[in-house]
C-alpha positions in Angstrom: 8.5 41.6 10.3 7.0 45.1 9.9 7.4 47.1 13.0 10.1 48.8 15.1 13.6 47.6 14.4 17.1 48.9 14.7 19.3 49.4 11.6 18.8 47.6 8.4 16.9 44.3 7.7 19.7 43.0 5.4 22.5 41.0 7.0 25.9 42.5 6.8 24.8 46.1 6.6 25.5 48.7 9.3 22.8 51.0 10.6 22.8 54.5 11.7 20.2 54.6 14.4 16.6 54.0 13.8 15.3 54.1 10.3 13.6 52.1 7.6 13.5 48.3 7.8 14.2 46.7 4.5 14.7 43.0 3.6 14.1 40.4 0.9 12.2 37.2 1.6 10.5 34.8 -0.8 11.1 37.0 -3.8 9.5 40.0 -2.1 11.0 43.3 -1.1 9.7 44.3 2.3 10.1 47.9 3.4 8.6 49.4 6.5 9.1 52.6 8.3 8.3 53.9 11.7 5.8 56.7 11.8 5.3 58.4 15.1 3.3 61.5 15.4 5.3 64.4 16.8 3.7 67.4 18.4 4.6 69.9 15.7 5.1 67.2 12.9 3.1 67.2 9.7 0.2 64.9 9.2 1.1 61.5 7.6 -1.4 60.1 5.2 -2.0 56.4 5.1 -1.4 56.3 1.4 2.3 57.2 2.0 2.9 54.0 3.9 5.2 51.6 2.1 3.8 48.4 0.8 5.3 44.9 0.1 5.9 44.6 -3.7 7.0 41.4 -5.5 10.1 41.4 -7.6 10.1 40.0 -11.0 6.3 39.3 -11.1 4.1 41.1 -13.6 2.0 44.0 -12.3 -1.2 42.1 -13.1 -0.3 39.3 -10.7 0.9 41.6 -7.9 -1.2 41.7 -4.7 -1.4 44.4 -2.1 -0.2 42.0 0.5 1.4 38.6 0.7 -0.9 35.6 0.5 -0.5 32.6 2.8 0.6 29.4 1.2 -2.0 26.7 1.4 -1.6 22.9 1.4 -2.7 23.1 -2.2 0.5 25.1 -3.0 2.8 23.4 -0.6 2.9 19.9 0.7 4.8 20.7 3.8 5.6 23.7 6.1 7.7 26.3 4.5 10.5 28.2 6.1 8.9 31.4 5.2 5.4 30.6 6.3 5.7 32.3 9.7 7.4 35.2 8.0 4.4 35.5 5.6 1.9 35.4 8.5 3.8 38.1 10.3 3.9 40.1 7.1 0.1 40.2 6.8 -0.2 43.1 9.1 0.9 46.6 8.0 1.6 49.7 9.9 -1.4 52.0 9.1 -1.7 54.7 11.8 -5.1 56.4 11.8 -5.6 60.1 12.2 -6.7 59.7 15.8 -3.6 57.7 16.6 -1.4 60.2 14.8 -2.9 63.1 16.8 -2.4 61.2 20.0 1.1 60.1 19.2 0.3 56.4 19.1 0.8 53.8 16.3 -1.8 51.2 15.4 -1.3 47.9 13.7 -4.0 46.4 11.5 -3.8 42.6 10.8 -6.0 41.7 7.9 -6.3 37.9 7.2 -5.8 37.1 3.6 -6.7 34.1 1.6 -4.4 31.4 0.5 -4.2 32.6 -3.2 -4.3 30.6 -6.3 -2.3 27.4 -6.9 0.6 28.0 -9.3 2.3 24.6 -9.3 5.5 26.0 -7.8 6.5 22.8 -6.0 5.7 20.6 -9.0 7.9 22.8 -11.2 10.7 22.5 -8.7 10.5 18.7 -8.5 10.4 18.4 -12.3 12.8 21.2 -13.3 15.6 18.7 -14.3 13.3 16.7 -16.6 12.3 14.1 -14.0 8.7 13.1 -13.3 6.7 12.7 -10.1 5.7 9.1 -9.5 2.1 8.5 -8.5 0.7 5.3 -7.0 -2.9 4.2 -7.8 -4.2 1.1 -6.0 -6.0 -1.6 -7.9 -9.2 -1.4 -6.1 -9.8 2.4 -6.0 -9.5 5.2 -8.6 -7.6 7.6 -6.3 -3.9 8.4 -6.0 -2.2 7.7 -2.7 1.2 8.4 -1.3 3.6 11.4 -1.5 2.6 12.5 -5.0 -1.2 12.4 -4.6 -1.7 16.0 -3.6 0.7 17.2 -6.4 -1.2 15.5 -9.2 -4.6 16.5 -8.0 -3.7 20.1 -7.6 -1.9 20.1 -10.9 -4.9 18.6 -12.7 -7.0 21.4 -11.3 -4.6 24.0 -12.5 -4.4 22.5 -16.0 -8.2 22.2 -16.2 -9.0 25.7 -15.1 -6.4 27.2 -17.4 -7.5 25.2 -20.5 -11.3 24.8 -20.7 -14.1 27.2 -21.3 -17.6 26.8 -19.7 -19.1 27.8 -23.0 -18.1 24.4 -24.4 -21.0 22.9 -22.4 -21.1 19.8 -20.2 -18.1 17.9 -19.2 -18.4 15.3 -21.9 -18.1 18.0 -24.6 -15.4 19.8 -22.7 -13.3 16.7 -22.4 -13.9 15.7 -26.0 -12.4 19.0 -27.0 -9.6 19.6 -24.5 -9.0 16.1 -22.9 -6.0 15.1 -25.0 -4.2 18.4 -24.6 -4.8 18.4 -20.8 -3.6 14.8 -20.6 -0.4 15.5 -22.4 0.4 18.4 -20.1 -0.1 16.2 -17.0 1.9 13.4 -18.7 4.9 15.7 -18.9 5.1 16.0 -15.1 3.8 12.7 -13.7 4.1 8.9 -14.2 2.3 6.0 -12.6 4.3 3.6 -10.3 3.8 0.1 -9.1 4.1 -1.5 -12.5 0.7 -0.3 -13.7 0.0 0.8 -17.2 -0.2 4.4 -18.4 -3.9 4.0 -19.2 -4.5 3.8 -15.4 -3.0 7.2 -14.9 -4.9 8.6 -17.9 -8.2 7.4 -16.5 -7.4 8.8 -13.0 -6.5 12.2 -14.6 -9.8 12.3 -16.5 -12.0 11.4 -13.5 -10.1 13.8 -11.3 -10.5 16.7 -13.7 -14.2 15.9 -14.0 -14.6 16.0 -10.2 -12.7 19.3 -10.0 -14.8 20.7 -12.8 -17.9 20.1 -10.8 -16.3 21.5 -7.7 -15.3 24.6 -9.6 -18.8 25.1 -10.9 -20.2 24.7 -7.3 -17.8 27.4 -6.1 -18.8 29.7 -8.9 -22.4 29.1 -8.1 -21.8 30.2 -4.6 -20.3 33.4 -6.0 -23.4 33.8 -8.2 -25.7 33.4 -5.2 -24.1 36.3 -3.3 -25.9 38.8 -5.5 -29.6 39.3 -6.2 -29.6 40.6 -9.8 -27.7 39.6 -12.9 -26.5 43.2 -13.2 -24.7 42.9 -9.9 -23.3 39.5 -10.8 -22.0 40.7 -14.1 -20.4 43.7 -12.5 -18.6 41.4 -10.0 -17.0 38.7 -12.1 -14.6 36.2 -10.4 -11.0 36.8 -11.0 -10.2 33.3 -12.3 -13.0 33.2 -14.9 -13.0 35.0 -18.2 -15.8 37.6 -18.6 -17.4 35.6 -21.5 -17.5 32.5 -19.4 -19.0 34.4 -16.5 -21.7 35.8 -18.7 -22.5 32.2 -19.9 -22.5 30.9 -16.3 -24.9 33.7 -15.1 -27.3 32.7 -17.8 -26.8 29.0 -17.1 -27.3 29.3 -13.3 -30.5 31.2 -13.9 -32.0 28.7 -16.3 -35.0 26.6 -15.1 -33.1 23.4 -16.0 -30.2 24.2 -13.7 -32.6 25.4 -10.9 -34.5 22.1 -11.0 -31.3 20.1 -10.8 -30.0 22.3 -8.0 -33.1 21.8 -5.9 -32.9 18.1 -6.3 -29.3 18.1 -5.3 -30.1 20.2 -2.2 -32.7 17.7 -1.2 -30.3 14.8 -1.6 -27.7 16.7 0.3 -30.0 17.1 3.3 -30.3 13.4 3.5 -26.6 13.1 4.3 -26.2 12.1 8.0 -22.4 12.0 8.3 -19.7 14.6 7.7 -16.0 13.9 7.3 -13.1 15.9 8.6 -10.5 15.0 6.0 -10.5 18.4 4.3 -9.0 18.2 0.8 -7.6 14.7 1.4 -9.5 11.8 0.0 -10.6 8.8 2.1 -8.1 6.7 0.2 -5.2 9.0 1.2 -6.2 8.9 4.8 -6.5 5.2 4.8 -3.1 4.8 3.0 -1.5 7.0 5.6 -2.2 4.4 8.3 -0.2 1.7 6.5 2.5 0.2 8.7 5.9 0.6 6.9 7.2 -2.7 8.4 4.2 -5.0 7.9 2.6 -3.2 5.0 -0.8 -3.6 6.6 -3.4 -0.8 7.0 -5.1 0.2 10.2 -8.4 -1.6 11.0 -11.6 0.1 9.7 -12.6 1.5 13.0 -9.4 3.4 13.3 -9.6 4.7 9.7 -13.2 5.8 10.3 -12.1 7.7 13.5 -9.4 9.6 11.6 -11.9 10.5 8.8 -14.6 11.8 11.1 -12.9 13.4 14.1 -10.9 16.5 14.9 -9.2 17.9 18.0 -10.2 21.1 19.7 -7.9 23.6 21.4 -7.6 21.4 24.5 -6.5 18.4 22.4 -9.8 16.6 23.0 -11.2 14.4 20.2 -14.5 15.7 18.8 -16.8 13.8 16.4 -18.1 15.7 13.3 -21.6 14.5 14.1 -23.4 12.0 16.4 -24.2 9.6 13.6 -20.4 9.2 12.8 -19.8 8.2 16.4 -22.6 5.6 16.4 -21.2 4.1 13.2 -17.7 4.0 14.8 -19.1 2.1 17.8 -20.7 -0.5 15.5 -17.6 -0.9 13.4 -15.4 -1.3 16.5 -17.7 -4.0 17.8 -17.5 -6.0 14.6 -13.7 -5.6 14.5 -13.5 -6.8 18.0 -15.5 -9.9 17.1 -13.2 -10.7 14.3 -10.2 -10.5 16.5 -11.4 -12.6 19.4 -13.6 -15.1 17.7 -12.1 -18.1 15.9 -13.1 -17.6 12.3 -11.5 -19.3 9.3 -12.6 -16.6 6.9 -12.7 -13.3 8.7 -14.4 -10.2 7.1 -12.2 -7.5 5.6 -12.8 -3.8 6.1 -15.1 -3.4 3.1 -17.3 -6.2 4.2 -17.5 -4.7 7.7 -18.5 -1.3 6.3 -21.1 -3.0 4.1 -22.7 -4.6 7.1 -22.8 -1.4 9.2 -23.6 1.2 6.4 -25.5 -1.0 4.0 -24.9 -1.8 0.4 -25.6 0.4 -2.6 -25.4 -0.5 -6.3 -22.5 1.2 -8.0 -21.1 2.8 -4.7 -19.2 1.6 -1.7 -20.3 3.4 1.4 -17.7 4.7 3.7 -14.9 4.6 1.1 -15.4 8.0 -0.6 -15.2 8.8 -4.2 -13.3 6.4 -6.5 -13.8 3.1 -4.8 -14.7 0.5 -7.4 -17.7 -1.7 -6.4 -18.0 -5.3 -7.5 -20.1 -5.3 -10.7 -22.0 -8.4 -11.8 -19.2 -9.5 -14.1 -16.6 -8.8 -11.4 -18.6 -10.7 -8.9 -18.9 -13.6 -11.3 -15.1 -13.4 -11.8 -14.6 -13.2 -8.0 -17.0 -16.2 -7.6 -15.1 -18.1 -10.3 -11.8 -17.2 -8.6 -13.0 -18.4 -5.2 -14.4 -21.6 -6.9 -11.1 -22.1 -8.7 -9.2 -21.6 -5.5 -11.5 -24.0 -3.7 -11.0 -26.6 -6.4 -7.3 -26.0 -6.3 -7.4 -26.5 -2.5 -9.4 -29.7 -2.9 -7.0 -30.9 -5.6 -4.0 -30.2 -3.3 -5.7 -32.0 -0.5 -6.4 -35.0 -2.7 -2.9 -35.0 -4.0 -1.5 -34.9 -0.5 -3.8 -37.7 0.6 -2.8 -39.8 -2.4 0.9 -39.2 -1.8 0.3 -40.1 1.8 -1.4 -43.4 0.8 1.3 -44.2 -1.7 3.9 -43.6 0.9 2.1 -45.9 3.3 1.8 -48.6 0.6 5.5 -48.2 -0.2 6.5 -48.5 3.4 4.1 -51.6 3.8 5.6 -53.2 0.7 9.1 -52.5 1.9 8.3 -54.1 5.2 6.7 -57.1 3.6 9.7 -57.5 1.3 12.1 -57.2 4.2 10.1 -59.8 6.1 10.0 -62.2 3.1 13.7 -61.8 2.5 14.4 -62.5 6.1 12.3 -65.6 6.0 14.0 -66.8 2.8 17.4 -66.1 4.3 16.4 -68.0 7.4 15.2 -71.0 5.3 18.4 -70.9 3.3 20.5 -70.9 6.5 18.4 -73.8 7.8 18.8 -75.8 4.7 22.5 -75.1 4.8 22.7 -76.2 8.4 20.8 -79.4 7.6 23.1 -80.1 4.6 26.2 -79.4 6.7 24.9 -81.6 9.5 24.1 -84.4 7.0 27.6 -84.1 5.4 29.1 -84.1 8.8 27.1 -87.2 9.8 28.1 -89.0 6.6 31.7 -88.2 7.2 31.5 -89.4 10.7 29.8 -92.6 9.6 32.5 -93.0 6.9 35.2 -92.4 9.5 33.6 -95.0 11.8 33.4 -97.5 8.9 37.0 -96.9 8.1 38.0 -97.3 11.7 35.9 -100.5 11.9 37.5 -101.9 8.7 40.9 -101.1 10.0 40.1 -102.9 13.2 38.8 -105.9 11.2 41.9 -105.8 9.0 44.2 -105.7 12.0 42.3 -108.6 13.6 42.3 -110.6 10.4 46.0 -109.9 9.8 46.7 -110.9 13.3 44.8 -114.2 12.9 46.4 -114.9 9.5 49.8 -114.2 10.8 49.1 -116.3 13.9 47.9 -119.2 11.8 50.9 -119.0 9.4 53.3 -118.7 12.2 51.7 -121.6 13.8 51.9 -123.8 10.6 55.3 -122.7 9.4 58.5 -121.6 10.9 59.5 -119.7 7.8 59.5 -116.0 8.9 59.8 -114.7 5.3 56.7 -116.5 4.2 54.7 -114.8 7.0 56.0 -111.4 6.0 55.1 -111.9 2.4 51.6 -113.0 3.2 51.2 -110.0 5.5 52.3 -107.6 2.7 49.9 -109.1 0.2 47.0 -108.8 2.6 47.9 -105.2 3.3 47.9 -104.3 -0.4 44.7 -106.0 -0.9 43.2 -104.1 2.0 44.4 -100.7 0.7 42.9 -101.5 -2.7 39.5 -102.1 -1.1 39.6 -98.9 1.0 
């Protein structure tokens, strides 16, 4: 925002023609003036040009120009980022331009500056903590708070330790607890995991950042040819006593031997990633589908980790070897999708086939991936064996239940059949009995009818014989009544 402007830079103030531009942004007062060389005007020295000065920041931390915020300082784009980029250039007219009446602009690109945990302090200013998620199978933080805790670990480590304490084991033994307590005040682990998981992650992260810091300081050391030049140009983020120690340490035969060995090993590396400061775990986690919760296939993850886009939007591989590996991974992933396989390979197994296996390290997963140790492999084998036994047990139980069900159904059918047969036999016996009783009754009825007929015939004969022998009607009636009574008694 330094340049020609009309009136004042502050909102709500009136202007009186062209003049100085003054404004406040991101805690900085910005003042610029227009300097045009007039024919009879005095010469304007460059030192008289106004500079951007911070408000409320100690003089030792002030800079001659604003520094761009980096991803390490901010996790997202800031509203003042474009303003800061525009503020990098200052109006510094040269003597030639002043004499010719022209104004020149010099844009000097500045670095990103040091991380100061501004965003972490803003997120935790009310006493809350930033939640960090650490998966079970990898010692790296993923999710929104991953960059915050990594950057904060680096800040705490750089502001606490001294290189004069020696190697990392000695450094952590002396300052590890204090550094952990500082990180614990700002962060907590999520996902139901224990605090020891977060503590282990903080320790391993600080160790990695400690090595990275020493590497960066060694690059600063290598810029100069003599120790006198190195001591006269100490880095700004290292105490003079520590820099003197590092100058002696970097010049020792022991360090030089280790450095040469590491250079040789570095040359053997055939692939280069394009993730920047992000870990492989963070890149892979960013591909997780929010609906299904599944990560992208390994070929897609590998592509994100080893490609970048040029100005035309074209995808460029970081090296030819990475593209060859991508083709091999993609072929295996395609085979897993189109072939019928009861136990398809996961992403780690596909990477192991393409990149090969290495003891204590999982290729293609970056730092922090936990390989299967012998004990863990045994536990995994036991787990798979237990699951197989459990599966067989379930199958046997299901088969037994099926057989029992069939037997129960068969027994029920047999019992129903036997019951039906018994009922049919009972009904048959009842029919026979009823038929017999009916037959007996019919025979009895026929006998009675026959006896009645005999009685009638006999009575008729007797009456006829009595009537023929006597003329006394009363005697005949008495005889008939006696015979009838006798007959009824017999029946």
